[in-house]
N, C-alpha and C positions, 0 to 999 in steps of 0.2 A: 544277639539271635536272632533281631529286630534284620541285619542282615542278610542272614540263613535263610530265616524264615525269606524274603525280599523276592532270592533268588530261585526258592525252590516254586514260588508262587508266579512269578514270573512265564513259565513254563506252562502256567496251565488259566487260558485267558479270562475262566470263567469265575476264577478266586478275585483277581485280579481288583476289582469294588474293593471287597470285604476286604483284603488289604491295606488300600487306602484310607477305609475307613480306620483301620486299628492306627495307620500312622498320624493322623492331623492331630487327636488329640494330643503326641509328642510334641506337634511344634508347635505349643503355645507356649506363651510367656513363663506359665509357672514351672515349667521345666528347666536345667540349665542348660546355660549353648552348644555346652559338648551332646546333650541329649539333642535337642534339638537341629543341629548339626547331621545327625547319625541317621535320623527322619528322614530327615532334607535330602542324603546322600540315598537312602530306599528308595524315593518318591522319582529321586534321576533314576536309578538305578532299572524302576519299572516304563519309566514317559521315555526316558530318551535312550539310554542304551540297548533297550529290548525293544523299544517302537510299543508300546501299549495302543491300544485300539479302541478301548471302551469310556463309555463314554463318560463323562466326567461336570458333577453337578456345579452350584455358584461355593458352594461351601469350598470345594480342594481350591479355587482361584480365589477367594478371599485369602484362606489358610497362606494359600505361597504368597500373594501378595504382600503380607505382615511382616513379614522377613523383612524387605525391602523401607520395611518405614523405619527399622532401628537399624540408625546410621553405624550402634557402636558397634552391630555386630560383623564380625572376621566380614573383611569383604569376599571371598571362596564362598561364604554362604550367600551373599546376595546373588552371586554370577552362577551357583547354583540355582536358584527359584527364577531366574530368568530366562534356564535355557529351558528346565519344565516349563515355566508360563510359554514360553516361545512356539512348545512343541505340543501343551494345551489351545493355544490360541488356534495352530494350523489346522488341527484338530476338531477344535469344535464352532470356527466361525461361520463355514458353511450354513449351521445349526444355528443362524442369526436369533430368533426368538429369544431362546434361552438369554442372548446379554443382555437384554430390553431393560430389564427390571435391574441392572449394572448399571451403577454412576457411573457412565465409560466418560466423560470427563476424567472424574476423579484417576483412573487408573490413566489416561494418560498421562496425569499432570505427572502420576508417580512415575512413569514412562521416561518421560521430558530427562524429571529431572536425577533417573539415573543415567541416561543417555549424553548430560551434560561431566561425567562424575571424572577423576582425572586421572581415575584407573580405569586402563585401555578396553580389559576381557569383558569389563562391567558398561562400559562405555558400549562394546561393539554389541556386548547382546539384548541391549535393549534396542538400540538401532536397529537390531533384526528385528526385532516384532515389529515395532513400529513399520517399518520397511515392508513389514508383509502385512499389517495393519489395512496399511497405502493400499496398497496392491488388490489386498481381495475384499475388503469391508469398506473403503468409500466410495464405491459404488452403490452403497446406502448415504451419499450427504446430504441426505432430502432429509433424511430422519436426524426429529430435534434433538438425540441420544449424541447425537454425532458431532455436532455443531459446537464445539467446543472453543476452535480458536476462528480472528478475523479470518486469518487466510486457510486453505487448505488443509488437510493434512498432511499429503505428500509436497504442499511447499515447504510446511514446518521444517520436515523431515531431512531435507535438503539442504533447509539452512543449521540443522544441531549438525549435518556431514560433513559442512563447509566446515566447524565454527571446529570442531577437531580438527577438521585436516592442517589448520592454523596453527593451532596449537601444537600438532605433531611436531609439525617442522620449526617450533623455535626449538625442541629440543635436539641442538645438532649433536650429529655422530662425533667419538672421537677422531682426531682427524688424521691419525695413525690406520684406520681403520672405516668401513662403509658399515653404518646397522644394516642389519638387513632384520632386523627387529622391526624398526621403524616404518621402512618400507615395504616389509609383511603386512603392518596394519594398514599405510595409505593404500595398500593395494585393496584392499579389506572394504572399505569407507569408498573406495571410487565404484567397487564392483555392486555395493548396494545404489546409488544414484544411476549408475544401468539400470537394475534392474527394477526402480523409480523411472527412470525414462522410456524401457522395454513397455509400462505398461501405461503409460500417461505420456505418449508420443510430442502431445501440445506445450508440455512443460522443457522440452528440447530446445529452446531459446533461453530458456531463465537459467538454465544447467550450466551453460554457455559461457553464458553473461555472468553467473559467478564464478567460473571457470577466470573464466577475463580478469576478473577483483581478484584472483587468490594471486595469479601471476601480475599483476601491476603491484599488489599487498608484496609479493617475494621481492620483485625485481626492484623499487624503490627504494632510493639510495636513505643511508640514517636519516639527514637532515630533512625529506619531504617527509618520512613517515612519524618522526617526531614533531611535525606541527598540526597532524592530527591528532583530534581532541579523543578519539577514539583507544590510542595506544601509546601506554605509560612509556619514558625512558629505556625502564626494565621490559622493556618487548620488544626492545629495538633490535632484529635482525641484523645479526653480523655476516655478512653471505660475502662481502666483497674478496674474504681472502681469500689469497691461492690453495690454501691449506683443504679450504670445501667444496674444491673444484667437482670432484670428484661427485660430493654428496650433490648438486646443484646438477649434476649435468643429468645422475642420473634420477632426482626427481623432474626434471622435467619432459625426460624421455619417459614414463612412467604415466605423467599427465597427457604429452603428446598420441601414446596410443589410446589413451582414457578419451580424447577425443574424438579421434579416428572413427572408433568402435562406436565411439555415441552417433554420431553423422551414420555408419552406417544402419544402425539402427533407428532413425530417422529416416533414410532412406528407402527402405525396407518398408515404412510405416505409411511412405509417402509425406512426410509430413517435412523436409526440406521447403522453407521455405526464406522468401527473401529476410525476414527477420534470424531467420537461424544463419544465410549469409553475412548478416553484418557484423553479427555478433564472434563469429568468426574471424572478419578483418578488426574488430575492434581487438580482438585477445593478441589476433597477432601483433597490434602496434603496439596494443601491451606488450609484448614481448623486445620489440623493438627498441622501444625507449627505455629498456632496462638495464643499465651499465653493466651490470654483472656476470652479461650472459655471452654464451661464446657463439663463436659466429656457426659450428655445424647445429646448434640450437635456432640461430635466427636461420639459418637455409632449412630447413626438413618443417619447420612451424609452418615459413613463407611459401612452401611446397605445400601445404593441405589448400591452400586458394587454387592450386588445378586442379582439384577433385573434377574430376566427370558427374558430381551429383550436383556442383552449382549450372554446369554447362551455361546458359546465356544471361544469367545471372551476373559474367562477370563480362564489364564493358569493355574494358581491355585489356587482352588476355597479356598482348606483345609488351605493355608493359608492366602489368603484372610478372611477365620471364625477366624482364629485366632487374627487377626489383630484388628474385631472388637467383638472377649471375652476379650480378653487387655482389652478395653473402658469403654467395662458391668463391667469387674471387679471393674477397678476405681468407677466407678459410683455406684456402690453396697456398693464397700465400706463406701462410703460420705451418707449411709445412706437414700439415695435419691427415697425413694420407688416409689414415686408416678411416677418420671418421669422413672423410673427405671420399671415401672410396662406398661408401652407407649412403651417404647423402645423392650418389649418384645413380645407386639400386634405387632409388626410394624416387627421385626421378622419372625414372622409368618406368615405376609402378606408377607414378602421376601421371603418366604421359609428358612429364615437361623436358620437351627432348632439347629443345634448343642448354636448358642447364645440363642436361645427362652428356652431348657432347662437347663440352666445353671440360666436365670434368674429366674425363676417362680422357680427352683429347691430352690435358696435361698430365695426368696419372701416366698415362702413356710413355708420354717424355722421359717420367722419372725412373721406370723399373729397369734392370736390367739385366735378366733372364730372358732369353727367347720365347720360353713360352710364357710368362707372364706378357714379353712386349703382342704377341700373338692374340691372347685373351684380350688386350684393352682394344688391341686395333681393331680386333673383329666388333668391339662393342661400338667405338666413334665410326667405323662404316655403316652399320646402325642401325644407332642413332643421327648421323646426319642425313641418312635418305630419312627417316620421321620426321625429323626437322623440319625438313623440305616440303614434305608433304602436308604439313597443318602447317607450314608457313603460303604455301599457294595460294587457298582463298582469302589471307591478310594481303597478300600482295596488288592483290585488285584495287585497294582502297589509299596505291599511291607509297612511294618509298619512304617505310616505315622504317626505316634507319637514323631517320633526317631529329632531328632534334633528341635523336639517342645521348644518352650521361652516363658516362662510369669511368671507370679508366684508361688510360690508353690501351693497356695491356687488353680489355674487353672487347674495348670498340674496332679494334683492330680486327680480333678473333671473328666479331660479326660480320667486315666487311668482307672481309676473307672468305666466307661459309656462306653466306646467305644475301651478299650483296646484290648480287644480282637477279635475289628475284623481287626486289624492289626498285631495282633499274630496267627491268624487261616490263613490271605494270606499268611503270609511269608515260603516265598519257594514254595509255591502251584502256578500252574502253568495252573492251575485248572480254571473254570468261578469261578466267585462265588457262592455260594450255596442260590441261593435266597431261593429256598423254606423254609428251617432253617429261612431264615430272618424275611419271610412273615409268619410263624406262630409265631411268635416270635411279629412279628408287629399289628396283629388279634387280641392275645391275649390282648394285651394290651390296643386295640383299647376300645375295653369288658372292661376290668378293668376300660377305664376310663369314661368309660358310667354307670359304675356296683357308681365311689365312686362318681360320677355328682348326682343320684339318692338316694344318700344320707340324701344331704342334700333339697327335693326336700319333699316340704309338702302339693302343689297343684302339679297333672299329668299337667296342663297346663303349668308349668313352667320351660325353658332351653326347648321348645320345640325346638325352631330353631338347639340349642346345639345338643341333646344327639339326633333329625334324623340326620346332616352331619353326626356326630359319628359314628351312625347305619350306611346308606349308605355306608360313609368309607370303616367300620369289612365286607360289602355285597363284597364290591369291592375287596379289598386284602383276603376274605376268598373265593372268584370265583377262582383269580388268583394264588392263593395258592392250591385251588385245579388241576387246568389246570396241571400247574405244577408237581403234585403229581404224574398224570399220564405220563407229559413227563420229568417224572423225568430223571438226567443226567449221572447217574450210572447207569440207566436200560437201554439208549437211543441203546445202542451198541445191547446188544441183541433185546430188543424188536426189531428193524432192520432187525437181522439176521429170529427174528421168519416170518416177511411179506417176506422177499424177499427168503429164503428155503421151510420153510413147508409150505407158502399161506394159512396159514388159511381162510376161508373166516369168519367166525364165529371169530374169535378174532379181524378180524378187521370192522366188525360190530356192536360190543360193544362196539371196539372205538369209532368209528363214531356216535352211537348212546350220549358214553358220552358227544362228542364235541357237540352234537345239546341241549341236556340241558346244556351244559355252555353257550350257545350264545342263549339262549329265557330265561334265565336268566341274563343274559349280559346286552342284550336288553332292555328287563323290567328294568334294574337299569340304564337305560342308560334316558327313558320314567320317573325316580324315582324325577330324577337330573333337568329333568324338572320341570315339579310336583312344588320339593322345590324351586326352583326362581319364580315359579307362587302364591306362597302360600303369599312370604310375603312382602304384600305392601312396599311401599318405600326405598325397598335396595337397596341399593348404586351401583349404575354403575359397579366399580372394583369387589362388591363380585360377580353381576351376568353373571361378563366377567367370574371368575374364576369357577364356576357353569358348565357357558357354555361349559369351559374347559376339564371338570370331562365328562361332561355327551358328547361331543365327544371321547374323546378317551374309553368310556364305548360302545359308538357304535363302535368302528377299531375293540375292541376285539370281541365282538359278530359276528361281521362280519367275521374276520380270523376263529375262533370257528366254526361257520357255515360252512364255505368253503365247506362239501360236499356235500350240497345242489346247488352249483354249478352246480354241475355234472348231467344234468337229463339222461345221458346214462347208469348213475353209477346198477350195477345188484340190490344194493339193496337202491335207490332213491325210488322207493314209500313205503317199510318200513320205514325208516327217517322220509318221511311224516308223516306217521300213528302220529310217536315219539312223532312229532313237535303239535301232538293235545293235547297231555295231558299238557301239559307244556305252553300252549299258545290259544288266541283263534281261533288264524290264522294256518291254514295247512300247508299256499307257503311260507316258511319263508324265502327264498334266495329275497322273491319281497321285501318281512317286512322289509329285512335285507340293502337291496341296496334303499329303499326309505329313511330309516330314516339316513342314512350314507350321502345321495345326496340331505334330506333336509337340514343338516346341511353345507352344501359344496358350496352352491349354490352362496351364495354370496362371498368363499371365494377363491375356487382354480377351474377357469373350466375348465381344461387340465382333469381334477381328474373324475369331473363332468360327463364330455362327456363319460370316462370309464366305469363309473359305467351304465353312462343308455344304454352302449351297451350291458351291462352285465343281464341286464333287458328283462325279456320275452318277451316283445311285441317293444324293444327297443327304447323305448319315453323317456323323463323326466315323469316323477311325476304330478299328477295332482293335489295332497298336501301336505300340512307339516305341518301337525297343530303341533308340537311344536314348530316351530319357531314364529309361532303369538302366539301359548299358554304360552311360553315362558318368551315374551317381553321383548326380546334382542336375536340380531342376531349380530354373532360373526364375525367378519372383520376379515381382514390377516392382519399378522404383525410378529414380531418375537416371539410373546408367544406362536402362535399355529406353528411356521415355523417346531418343529424339531414334534407335533404332525404329520404335516403335511404330513413330509418325513417318519413318516412311515405307515403313510393310501397309497401316492402312489408305497411303497415297496409293501404291501401286495395287492392293485388291481394288479399293472401290472407280480405280481406271479402265482394270481389265473385265468388272460387271459391268460398269458403262460401255464399256464399246462390247461387249458381248450384243446388250440392248439395243445396238445402234446395226449392229452388222445384220440384227433379222428383220432389218428394214428394207437390206441392198440386196441391187439381185448380184447375182453368184457370179458374174467377171466381172463386175467392182469389187467385191469381198476381200478379196486379197492386194488390192493394192491397198487400199481403206483400212487394214489389221496391219498390213505393214510400218505402212504411214502413221499412223500410230503408236504401235508397237515400240518402233525406231525414236521417235518421242518419249515413248514414257521413258523404254531403258536408257536414251540418255537423260533425262531425269534422275532415274537412281540412282544412276551410278557418278557424276556429282553430287546429290544429296550424301551419301553414302562418302565418297571423298572426305568430307568434312566432317566425317566423327572421326574424333579425337579414336588416336590407336593406344594402350598401356600393354605393360611388357610383364607379365605373372612374372610374381615372383620366384616360382619355382625355375625359373632360368638362371637360377644363380645358388642354385643347388649343385651344387660338383660330386655328389654321393653316390657310388653304386649303382645304377639300378636294380628293379627286384628283378630278375628274372628268373625262365628255368635252362633246361637242358635235361634234351630226351637223350637216351639213352638204349639201343635200338640194337636185337640180336634176334638170329635165326633161332626156329624151335627146332630146327634137327641139330641135334648136337653133335652128329658126325661133323661139322663144320662151320665151328664158333669164329672162325679168322675173318670171313667175310658170306655175305646176306647171299645166298644161291638162290633161283627156284625155276624148275625146268620149265618150258615153253607149252602153255596153253592150263597151269594150275595156277592156282591160288598161295599167296604170300603170308604165309602166317611168321609173325611177329609176335617175340616180347619187348614191352618195354618195363622204363623206368622210367619215370618224370621226378625231377628234384630242382624245388625252390634254389635259386642260390640268389644271394644280400639281402634272406629275408633274416627276419631278428625273433628268436625264440616265440616270445609272444603272437607274432605273427602268425608264424605256423603252427601253433597250439591253437590259433583263434579260425584257420583253414574250417570249413566244413569237406569239400568235395573239390579235384583238380577234374579238368576237363583236356583232352587234345584234340584235333582233329589232325589226319594224319591223312595226303594226296600226294598223286601224281599221273602224270602226263605221255603220251606216247613223244610229245614234242621235250622231254626233257632229260631224252638219251641222251649221252654221253657221247662225244666221239673217239676222245680218246683218253690213253690209258694217264697221260700226262694232265689232263682238264679235268681227271676224275679225280686224280690226289691234290691239286689246286683249289676245288670246291668242297672237298674235306676240309683244307685246312684253312675254308673262309666263316669268320662266322658273321651270325645273320643278323645279326644287332641292328642293323639299317633298315627301317623299316620304311621309311620317305622315298628306298628306290624300290621298293616292292609294286606291283601293278596287283597284286589280290592279297594283300595284305588288308582289307576294307571289305573284298568278301567274303573272303573266308572266313575273317570273326563273325559278319552277319550270319553266316548257317551256322559257325558254331555258338553265338548266345541265340538263335533259332530251335539249337538242340537242348542247351541248357535248361530256355525258357519251356520245354514240352517235357523232357524230363521232370524240371521241378511242378508242372501237373498233374505228372505219372500219367501223361498217355502212352499206352503202351502199340498205338498203332504207328507211332512215330519211328521209321527204319533209324541203322545206324551206320547202315552201307549202300552208296551210293554210285553210280554211275551218273556224269553228265555230259552232253555232247555242246558244243561250242558252236560258234557260225562260222569257224571252219575244218572242224567234224574231227579236232582235235579234242578228245573223250579223255573226261578227267576220271576217274575211278576216288572213292575220300569213303574215312569213317570217323565214327567217332568213337572216342573211347573216356571212359571212367575211370578215375582212380581214389582209395581212401587215402586220403593222407595222415603220414603221422605224425609222431612230433618232429619230428627233423623236415616237415616239411616234403614228403617225400612217400610217393604211391607205386604200386606196380598193379601192372592187367597186360595184356595179349589184343592183339588185332588180329583181323586177313585182311588183305586188299587184295580185290580181284582185278589182276593181274592176265588173266589167262589170255588176253587178246592184244599183248606187247611181241614186239616181236623179237628175237634175238636182241641181245646187248645191255648195255649197263646203262641206269635210269638213277636220278637223284629223287629224293621222297622229300616234301615242303610239310611243313606241320608249323602249328598254331596253337599256344595252349590260355585256360584262362582258370581262375580258381575263386571260388565263390565265401563266403566269411562269413565267421556266427550272426552278422545283422543285415547276413543274406545280399549283399552287397557284391554286382559281376568285377569283377576285375581284369582286365587283360592282360598277360604275361607275356612281354615277349622272347624269342625264342634268343639262346645266350651261345649256344654250341650249331655245330656244321651237320650240314645237311645231310641225314643214313644215306649209301648208296646200296641200289643189289643189281643183281648180275639176272638177267633171263637166260639161259642157256639152253641149247637144244636138249628137247626131250632124247631121249634111251631110250624109248621106246618109239616102235613105226605105227 
């Protein structure tokens, strides 16, 4: 009856308090434990299952706590009581005054005892309460009520969690099967520590130290364990047998992910310190000294020290890479190909390009199929070029291979692939020749694309991989061309020309080149935004890496566009005319500032304010579309620190140069701006090249891309075999947009589908054969499209206006470009069904098109139930329509 009544009362909030008062007497010791268990279940129903939000008084807390005092009661009652208390604490902790009268130290002591229970469900329930108290209540730690332990409560909770973790690993699983229960509990414990680190980043070094001690405890040989005064002979871990290898590997894999996540949390909190780095180094050292660990484990833990999070904290990066290489070499010698491949992937994620090159090159020699060989060859080509870029600044320090230790195989690999860098740098005091290295890297990336395309059966395969390679090639090519102009060997002569001859024509030509570079790099930054929004479900780390690449492109575009920040420049109007040839906008300075400022608003307030001052109107931008369409906003942290340092330098230099030019006569401004701008761009390029490059995890995701197919039909029911329209009339179309490769959950989670269709007179087909080839061709090669960035920006602007319910914004347009090639386009909205399919219609104004056949280009996007914008790449061929002679004169 109590249960039925509680179920009824749970539907009415006003009666819950009275029902709780009815249940409390049944918890007293005078009742049988069965009756008390029933009352506890009813309270569990009200507070936990139904999520009661009614105020709770101290009598309820004391009554439930009394259950925990009676150790003879069934453990299920203790777990139920702890779950109720957890819910009560979550509801009541904000109202702290109600707790002042309670002996808080007594309650914590009870929870601590429960947290040390051998029954894991009871232990976890108590630890969850203590963790939430540490997170939400410890802000009042100065209150005497909470000064219970000599160490702060969060530290005490960490100690309790680590004690349970040690206890768990003693429960060795059956050698014949992996214990999923133990690993589930281990993950739950580690999750609690991550929660504490998130709330108390200052504890990061302590946590990593505890994990290092655990690894040392876990990997210490038995004889050393017995020597410890704290561990009895019955507690000796017998993990050295091969039968427990799966358990060891899986456990250390979980801990590795925990450490990586912990470092990310500390990074976002700005808490990466020398002490944190030292703890990670010590952790890796403990692991390397453990005799029971395998080479794969050694390798991935060693790669932790390659993280960009540590930056300049790593004094000898090449020596660190050598240590990692030795572990990788041993792993490959054991013919553990799958784990070697996983380690190679992780090396690219961490930017350890020498290790990645070595692993992929060895695996390439072992594969038998042509497709696998080409895959590994493309990875080797790309990794090798990135390794050379990374090593170029180090080569200035001399021949870094001298004194290197390792196996003969390893030393031979290093000398064959990177030895010339050290030789070229020996005895050379000049800066490294980045231009030649960039040219070589650009060629290698292009070769990687060609190699990958050898095994592509469908044009839709490896879409992300080829697009990402293409973006990297474009970026390296652009910077290489900039350095070609700023060739250090010609810099002295170039400066003399500027200062002595004062050739205005030479200066203007130079500034015009920089304008072209700036437009290219700005578009490239937007294309990085586009790739970030075109792969639905991409992991957060990949989104972050690509967002950083977009930020660095925006920085380079800003630096190359320096002439446009000086309106008093005699050639200013001419340069704005040049912009129209490479961009849809003529005000390049505003476009560059808006783009860079939009990326920095959430990262660096001070630089953002300086950029606002550089804007013509002196205000902040009204919109930053790439932040919304990219679905990822960069946060401050050590990963972007190196880029931010360069941005600060670039912005401050431009502002200082603006002040200087105000004091210079007109005829001398152009030479002064050119000279100082060239020096700025050269320094920015050098600094940028020293930023480590990482491969996003998404690169190794080879699942089919989530795209869309557009099916187009003429509204003329008399002729459905082809799309025709009479000259001088508008083209009416029926449309069906269908998502492909999308999960049912994704399709159900979409709220809108949008599409933009467009055509030009220049899209005319010259022959029937060309038309057939075009119809057979798939569009899923976005890196080859010249208009994909601009049209997706138009589509995003339309979607944004629709979200604002702006009725004045049209959906049918005509645009003229510089060549008077008029483009007609229309936006279409679809209501998706459960299959990710939508139907609509549109009208294209092709009344001015001459007689002939024309293709229609299109791009689409979708909005999910969280309001995120995703670009959806086209997967089928372009529709073709025919303009016929009118039958009426």
